[in-house]
N, C-alpha and C positions, 0 to 999 in steps of 0.2 A: 690592051684594048678593053678587056673586062674590068680592069681596075679603074680605067678612065671613066667608063660607063657608070660604075658604082659611085665614083666621086661626083660625077655630074648629077646623078639621081639624088645623092645626099644634099648637094648644094640646092637643087630644085626644091626638095622637101623643106629645107631650112628657110628658103626664101618664101615659100607658100605659108609656112607657119608664121614667119615674121610679118608678112603682109596681112595675114588673118588677125594677128594681134593689133597691128596698126589700125586696121579697119574697125576693130572693136572699139578702140578709143575714139575714133572719128564718129562712129555711131552714137557713142555715149555723149560726146560733146554736142552733137546735133540734137539729141533728146533733151539735154540740159538747156540748150539755147531755146528750143521750142517751148519748154515749160516756162522759162524766164520771160519769153515774149508773151505767152498766154496771160500771165499775171498783169501785163500792162495794157491789155485790151480794154477799150472803153466800157464794154459790158461787164468787165470783171471788177465790180465795185467792192467785192468781198476781200478784205484784207487777209483773210485766212485761207485763200484759195490754194496757195502753194503747199500749205500744211495738209489741207483736205486732199489735194492731188497725191501727195506723198503717202497718205494713209490709204488712198484708193489703190495705189500701185502695190501696196503690201498685203491686200486682201487675198485670201485663198479660196479656192473653189473646190467643191466635191460633187460627186454624182448624186442625183436625186431621181428616184423612180418616177417614170412617166413624164417628168418635166425636163429631164436631161441633166441639169446642173443647178446648184444653188451656192450661195456664199456660206463659208464656215462662220460659226459664231466668233465675235470679236468685240472687245471693248477698247475704244480709243477716245481721244479728246473730242473729235467731231463726227466720228463714224462708229456706230454701235449696231451690232447685228445679234439677234437673239438665237436661242437654241434651235428654233424652227427655220432659221435662215432668213428671217424678215428684218428689214431695216427698222430701227427704233423710231417710233412716231411720238413727237412731242404734242402737247395740248390735247391728248386723247383722254376721254372720260372713261377710265377703266372700270368705274362703278356702274356705268350705263348698261342696260340690257339690250340696247339698240346697237347693232354692230354693222359698220360699213367697211367693206373690203375693197381696196384699190389694187388693180392689176395693170401691168404694162412692162415696158422695158426699162432702160437706164434712166430715161427722163422721169418716169414715175418713181423709180428707186431713189433718184436724187443725185446723179453724178454731178460733181462740181460744187455742191452745197453741203452744209452741215446738216445734222439730223433735224434741227429746228426749222430748216427752210426747204424741206421737200414739199411736194404738192400735198400729200396727206397731212403733214404737220401744219402747213399753212391753212388747210381746210379746217383744222381744229381751232384756228384763231377766230373763225367766223361763226362757229357753233360749238356748244358744249354738250350737245345731245347724244353724241355717238362715241362708242368705243371704236377707235380707228385702227385698222391694220393695213400696213403697206406690204403687199405681196409682189411688188415690182422686182424685176431681176435684170441684171445687166445682159443685154443681148436677146431678151425674151421677145418673141413675136406673139401674135394673137393665139396661135394654136397651142403654144405653151401655157398661155394664160388660161385657156380653156381646160387644159389638163390639170393645172393647179386648182382651178375652181371645182373641177370634178372631184379631185382628191378631198377637198373640203366638204363637198356634199356627201361623199361616201363616209367620211368620218362623222357626219352629222353635226358639224360645228355650227354654232348659232350664227346666223347671217340675216340681215334685214335689207341691206342695199349692196349691190355690186357695181363697181365702175371699171370698165375696160377702156384703156387709153392706148390706142394702137395706130399703126400705119407706117411709121418710119422703118422699123425692123422688118415688117412684112415686105416692103419694097426693096430695102437694102439687101435683104437675104435672098428672097425668092425670085428676084430678077437676075440672079447669078445663074449662068447656064448650067453649071455642074451640080446645082442643088435641086432637090425634089420639091414637088408641091403635093402635100404639105412637107415641110422640112424646116431646118433651122441652121444657124450659122456654123454650128460645129458638126454638121452631118458628116462631112468628109473625114474630119479628124477622128470621130468615134468609129466610123466604118473601118478605117485603117487600123485602129487600135484593136478591133475585134477580129482582125484577120491574123490568127495565131498559127503556131505549128499544128495544133490539134485540128483547126478548121481546114488547113490545107493538106494535111497528111504528109508533110515534108519538113525536115529539119532545116532546109535551106530557105523556104518561103515563109511569109507571114512576118508580123512585126517583131517577133522574138526569134525568127530564123537567123541563120548564120549570115546570109546576104544582107539583110536589113540592119542587123546589129553592127556589122562591119561598116556598112555604108554610113550609119549614124556616127560611129566613132571617127572614121576618116573625115567625114564632113565637118564635124565639130573642131577637129584639130587643124585641118588644112584650109577649108574654103568657106565655112558657114558665114562668118562675118563679112568676108570679102564679097561673097555672092549677094548678101543683103545690101551692102553698100552700092554695088554695081546696079542692082535692081532699083534702088532708091534714086540713083543719079539718072538712070534711063527714064524712070517714071516721072521725074521732075522736068528734065530738059528734052526728052525725046518721047513724049507721050504717044505719038502716033506709031511708034515702033513696037509697042507692047500690045498683045492681044487683049481686046476688051472683054472683061469677064461678064459684063451685063448684056442683056438681050431684049429687055422690054421696049427699048426705044426703037428697035428695028423689027420686032416680032409682035404684031398686034394681038395674036392669039395668046402669047405668053402674058402680055399686059392684062388682058381680060381674065386669064386664069388667076393671076395674082390678086386682082381686084375681087373676083368672085370668091376666092379662098378666104379673104378677110371677111367679106360680107356673110358668107355661109357659116364661118366660125362664130361670128357674132350672133347669127340667127340661132344656132344650136345652143349657145350660152344663154340667150334670151329665153329659149324654150325650157331649158333646165331650170333657170331661175323662176320663171312663171309657174312651172309645175311644183316648185317648192315654196311658193308664196314669197318670193324674193323680188324686190324691185331691181330692174337691170337697166344700166345706162352705158351706152357705147359712145366713145368720143374719137373722132378722126383727128389725129395729131397735127399740129402746125409744124412747119419746117421752112427753111429759107428758100427752098426751091419752088414753093407754092405760096402765093400771096405777094404783098408789096411792102416788105419790111426793109428799111435801110440796112445795108450790110457791107458797104464799101470798106469799112474798117477791118473786115475779116479777109479781104483779098480772096474772096471765094469765087470760083468759076461756076456761075449759075448754069452755064450751058455745057459743063463738063459731062462726062459719061453718066455719073450717078444722078446728076440733076436732070438729065434728059429722061431717065427712067421714072423719076417722080413726076415729071411733066407728062409722061405717057400713062401712068397708072392713076394718079390722083383725080384727073378730070372724070375718068370712068367711075371712080368711087363717089365723087361728089354728085354725079348725076343719079346714081343708083340709090344713095342713102336718103334722098329727099322724101321717099315714100314711107319712111319709118319714123314715127314720132319719138322713139326711144334712142335714136342715133343723132348725135350732135356734131356739127361741123365746126371745128375750132381753127381751121386753116387760115382764117383772116383775123383772128383774135388780137394779133399784135399790129395790124396794119396802121392803126391811127396813133400808135405809141411813138413818141419822139426819142426817148432815151434808148440807147443800145441795150438789148436784152440777151441776144444770142452770143455764146462764146465758141460755137461751132455751128454746123448746119442744122442741128436739132436740139441741142441742150441749151437751156436758158439759166440766167442767174436767179437769185432769190426774188427779185421784183417780178420776173416773168412767171415764176412758180406761184407767186401770190395772185397774179392776174388769173391764171388758170384755176387756182383753188377757189377764188371768189366767184368765178363763173359757175363752177360746179355747185357751189353753195346756193347760188340763185336758182339753179335747175332743181335742186332737191327741195328748196323752199317752195317752189311752184308746185312740185309733185305732192308735197305734204298739204298744200292748201286746197287741193282738189277733193 
């Protein structure tokens, strides 16, 4: 009886391991097929996209005080990051004493395009007056941009103009029920990592406790990939059966909190800039859930959960920001453009970045002429 039980348990363990291995290769194939499909999108006119994407997936991240994370320095063909964690900006006048600093998430950082086609680099195409610095970071929301800007002020780094380009990550992150306001996309991950043996007073609890280490090992060997595959299948074919992580579409108070968080963050940044003699510009980001841009080629569900949250928060923001002459609404900037620009719900190709950069250039020209 005991021998039979041992054999059955061994067979079960081997089957779970085998299924986990098979699931890993299925997931890898799905990822490869998704990347292959992305290259064929109408908006993806960049013949280097597959190489750029490969470089992006190889980037490493490290902790950054007050900001939470930043990219490690790297030198590649299309993606270069300096020792400060900033993306390389082409067309910057390094000899100029006039410094303009751009802040934002991955759209400002330049996901999907090479160094020369980020928003800051394209901005350098329309003017040679400025030393241009790209402080954008993958996943950053407005509160992290404020922390980054504060660090620069504390270090007394020369700055003449600051541009905040926000909205997408503020909604995509802060409309998630389990995240705080203020908060960021890695809040839960970092909180869990800080729960250690020392903080719990037990060798069994915490991320480095016996229970958690055993759980991680067993999960990785037996079920990690299988669970991911099952979750992916359920998410794609049985969406209604999964709990919705977002809440702004059903909780008006939360939607207002997210909108006010972004606006108040911009206000604080504006006050800091003004107190230090710096021109401040805030821009509400465009995205496919707000506006009237053709996007059928993406097969994007505009009325899906994430889209409904943007439709809940952005109208509140659009109504509030009209009172401020230093905040600019870019949500309709692509509405009259016929060529496909988006390759997902918020990232655009080099033509889209050029449109954004040129509009920022016009704003700054107007400010300088006053």
